[in-house]
N, C-alpha and C positions, 0 to 999 in steps of 0.2 A: 517448088513446082508451081509453075505460073499456069492459073486458070483463064481460059480463054473466054471471051464475051459470050460465045455461044453456049458454052457449058455453064457459065454463071447464070445465063437468062435460064437455061433448062432447070437449075437448081431452085432458082427463085419460083418458076412456075409449079415445079413439083412441091415446094413448100406451101405455096399457096393453095395447091389442089388439097394436100392434105389437111391443111387448117380448114378450108371450107368443108371438106368431107366430115371432120370431126364435129364442127359446129353444125352442120345439117343433121347428124346423129343425134347430137345432144338436144337440139331444138324439136326434133321428131320425137324422141323419147318424152320430153317435157310435154308436148302436145297430147300424145297418147295417154299420158298420166292424168290429163284433165278429162279426157273421155270416160276413162273407167279406172279410178284410183285404186292402186294395190297396196294393201297395208300388211306389214309383217309385225307380229307381236313376238319379241325375243326375251321379253321380261320373265322372271321366274315364276311359274304357276301361271303363266298367261295372264297377268294382273290387269292387262289393259284391253282383254277381250270380254264381250259379254257373255254370260252363261247360256247354255242351252235352254233354260227355262225362259229367259228374257227373250232370246231369239225367236221361241216358238209364240210367245205373245205376240211379237211384233209382226210375225208371219200371217197371224190370223186376222190383223187389222186391215181393213180394206179403204178406209177414209183417212183424210188428213188429220194430224195431230198438231194442236196449237198449244204452245207451252209459254205461258207469260210469266216472266220473273219479275216479281216486285221487290227488287233488291236496290240498295242504295250504291252509289257509284263507288264501288271497292273492286278495282282492278283485278285483285287476286281472287276474290270469291267468284266474280262474273267470269273469270277465266276458267276456274274449276267447273261451273255449270256448262259452260260452253264445251268443255272437253267432254264431259259426259253425255250431253245431247249429241254431239259429233260420233261418239261411240254408238249410239241408237240409230243415227241417220245412216250409219254404213248397211244396216239392214232394213231400214224404212226411210228413204230420202225425203219424203214428203212430211217432215216434222218441221215446223216453224217455231223458231225461238224468237222472243221479243223480251228485252229489258226494258223496265219502267222504274224509274226513281220514285219511290213513294212520296218523297217531299215534293215532287213537281205535280202531283195529281191529289192533293189533300182531300177533296170531296169524294172521289172514287175509293180512296185508300180507306176513308172512314166507313164508306158504305160496305166495302168488303171486310171491314174490321180487320185490317192488316196493321199489327203491330210494328215496333221498332226494328225487330229482328226480320221482317219481311215475311214473304210467303211465295210459293209457286202454284200457279193456277194451271191445270191441266185440262183441255177441252177437246172433246171427241164426240161428233155427232150431236152437238147441242147440250152435252151432258158435261159437267165439271167435277173435278176432283181437286180437293186443296192439300198441299204438301207443305209442311213446316220444316222439314229436313230433307234434303235431296241427295240420294244416292241410287244405285241401280236397283236396289231392292224396293224402296219406296216408290219410284218411278214405275217399275213393273207392276207392283201391286195397284197402283192408282189406274194404270191402263187395264188391269184385270177388273176392276170395279167398274169401270167405264163400259165394258162390254156386256154386262149383265143385262138382259133385256126382260127377264121374267119379272112380273110384278109380284110382290110379297106383302101379305098383309099381317099387321101385328095389332094387338088389342091393349088399350089402356083402360084399367079399371077405374070406374068414377062412382060418385054417389057416397063416398065416405070422406070428403075433403082432400082427395089426392091431387097432385099436380096434374095439369091437364095439358095435353099435346095441342090443344086450340086456344088456351089462355094466353093472354098478352102480358100478365103481370110478371115482375121480376122472378116471381115464384114459380111460375109455370114453366112449360117445356115447348113452347110454340115454335121457337127457333130451331129446336132439335128436330121437331117433327117436319119443319121445311127442309132440312138438310138431308132427313131419311127420304122424303118424298123425290128429291133430286136424284135419288139412288134406286129409285123404283121401290121404295119400301114405303107402303101406304099406312097410316096410323088411324084407327078408328076407336071411338070411344065404347065402352061397355058398361051398362047400368044394370046390374042383376035383378033390381027392383022392377025394372021394365020388361027385361027380357032374360028369364032366369037360365041362361045357356052361354055357351062360348061358340061363335059362328064357326062353321065347318072351314072357312077360308082363312082363319087365323092360325098363324104358325107359332105365336109368341104371345104370352101374357105378361104385361108389365103392372106392377103394383108400386106405385110411386108415393110413398109416405102418406098412408091413411090417417086421418085425424079421430076417427070413430071405428070402433069394431065391426066386424062383418056379423050380419045376422046369421042365426044357425042354418038356414037354408043356404045362404051364400058360402058358409064354411064347408058345406056338404059338396056344393059345385065345385069350389077349389080343390077339394080333397080328392074327388073323383077325377078331375082334369089331371092332377099330379099322378095318381095311381094309373093313369092310361098312358103316362109318359110325356104329358105336356112340358113344354119349355118354359121357363120362368125367370123374369128379371124383377128382383126385389130390392127397391131403393128404401133401406131401413134408416131413415133420419134420426137422429138421436131424440127429437121431439114429436117422432110419429108414433102411432099406436101399432103394437105387433098384432096381426090378425090372429085370432083364437086357433091355437094348435099348430100355426105354421113353423116356429121356431123348433118345437118338439120333433115335427115331422122331418124337417131338413137336418137337424142336428146342429143348429148354429145359433149361438147365444149372442145377444147384443149387451155390452158392457155398460153400466150405468155411466152418465155423464158424456162429456165430449173430449177429444183429444186436444192436449195443449202440446204445440211443437215449437221449441225455442230456436230450432233451426230455421224458422221462417224468416228471422231477422237478417240471415246471410243473404237473403234474395231481395232485401229491401222492404220487406213486409213487417210492420211493427205490431201487427195483430197475431199473438201466438194460438189463436183458434184456427188460424189458416194452416192446414197441412200441406207441406210441399214435397212432392214425390220426384226426385230426379232420376232414378233407377228402380227397375223391377224385377221380380223373381222371374225364373225362367217359365214360360207358359206360352202356347201358340198365340194368345191374345196380345201379350206384350212383346212378341218377339220382334227384334229390329226397331222398337219404338224408342226413338232418340230423344224425343222431347218430354220436358217435365210436365207434370199435371198439379193441379191446385184444388184442394177440398176445403171449403170453408165450414167449420162447425161440423167436424164428421165423428161418428161414433166407432168405437173399436169393437171387433167382433171376435169370437172365440167358438173354434169347432170342438164337437164333443167327439170323444173317442168311439163310441158306439153309435153308427149310423149306418143306414142302408145306402148311402151316398159315398163316393171317393171324393175327397175335398182336396183342394190346392189352393194355396194362398196367391192371390193375384197382386195385391199391394200392401206394402209394408210401411209404417212411419219410421222415422229415424230412431236412433237410440238415445236422442235428447228430447224425447217426447214420453207423456204421460197421460192418464185419465184424471180430469178434475175432480171426479166424485170419489174413487177410492185410491187414487194416486198410484195406479199400477204402472210400472215402468216400462217404456218401449225397448226395442221395437213393438209396435202393436198392429196387428192385422186389421185392414180396411176393407177387404174385399175376399170373397172366396168364389171359386169356380167349382161347382159341384156336377158330377157325373154318375149316371147308372145305367147299367145295361138292362134294357127292358126285355128284349129278345135278341135273337142272333144278328138282326139286322138294324135295330133301333137303340140308339144310345140317347138317353135323356140328359139335357143340359140346363142348368140353372145358375144363376149369377145372384149372390147376396153382396151388396155394398152399403156401408155403414154411412152414406151421404147421397143426397140427391141434387144438391146445390150445384155441383160441377157440372151438371147437364143443364141447369135452369137458365133462363134467359140472361140473367144477370152475369153469369159466369161461363157461358158456355165458350165465348170468344177467347178465353185465357188460355195461353200456351197450348198444350196438347189435350185439353179436355175433350174437344169434338172428336179428335181422332181416336182417343181412348174409347169413347161412347159408341163410336161408328164400329169399332173393332169387336167391342163386347156384343153388340146387335148381331153383327155377320157370324160370331162363333155361335151365338145362341140359335140362329137360324140354319145352323150347320153349313154356313158358307165358308169352307176353309181354303178360299182362294189366295189368301195371304201367303205368299211363297216365301220360304226361308232361303236366300241365296247366300251361300258360305263366302266368308271374306277370304279373298286370295292374297296370301302374303309371301315374300320371299323367304326361303328356308334359312338364310343367314343374317336376318335382321335384328335377332335378339341375342345378346351375350349376357349369360347368367355367371356371376363370379361368387365365389365362396367368401366368407368373411375373411378367411386367411388370406386369400389373394388380393382382396381390396386393401388390406392392412399393409401387405408387402409392397403392393403398387403405390400407396401412399407414402410409405417409408421410404421407397426408392426414388420416387420423383421429388419429394421434399427435402431429403437429407442426402442421399448417396450420391445422386447426380450432381447437385450443387457442389459437394465436397470434392467430387473427381474433376469437376471444372476448375475449381479453385486450385487444386493441386497441380492440374495440368498447367494453369496459366502460370503459376509460380514456378514450375520446373523451367518452362520456356523463357521466363524472364531471367532466372538464374543462370541458365546457360549462357544467354545472349550477354549477360554482364561479365561472365568470366572470360569471353572472347577478347 
């Protein structure tokens, strides 16, 4: 059948019209997607969707969030960070992400004390939070901390050779005090020889390694404070003095000597008096804490069976550690969290840790020391805003095989399959030869 010119022209116009129509539809859909992106999460367990907790936190923020990632030029790592921030931007578009190579700004990097592994700085309304490990949980918790506007006061006991939140020596805690101040936690010194009382605005008492014992009147003040349900943070350094009656009251004993940890060499530290903690027992303080912590010259602690407090181990040394005085083998407890119900609405919280150097000016910037210290203070102040966001995983990602199954699979792949292939090849060769 011969097609006339007229019909041929009509077919060309029709095809051109259809092509133009489909291209217009595609360009229109592409333009609409730029106005309001639509995202669908079809992964198992909705692993690529923020939790309702994170969404609620973002919805409560009214101002711009600035995230500065001091990360080396690692495309894979930067891509992971950008993907996470993009998930947050779906619910709060005014999040600004900036990447800075620490090597390109050495002075600023030194000032911020950013190590080789980098850091993430989150800024909101002029307040900052530092994150060493970025995931949904840590970023949400950082935003939670930045929204706190209430000023809280804590008291550092002085007058007995304790570490001072105002002192600039390596031994002191001024840098930690500055970090607390940025989070609306104000530190004040307390000398019972001058004012024999604890201020009414103080929500926490910190005893940071005294070198001389408390006077009888001071012991009485401390006892009354604890009896009334006051919160306490006791840095029980191995070379510090134990305040009279405090260990008996809390039911916590400090073992003689310091901890020797041979696993420190695995992290490039040749001094075994440095205790490295890469993982932690389950407790709200250390939940989702992904960074290791470092404790120079720490003492081991031991809880008593009979105590009015409920105790939980916060930090344990490795099984390659021991005490240098009695050579008690590890794992050894470095810190305890104590709780006691005062009445129906009041829970008393106390932390005892066998080291104060981890918060000192000389060591605060090491790995996760600052983050752990801040978590401890927030828990003691009953600020439980650190949220636990469950990890979403696909239901079919893990395959558990019995030892028999592993043996049979190994036997099959290493022996049976090669033999079958050899026999098959020989049969093919033999049949072809006989033809």
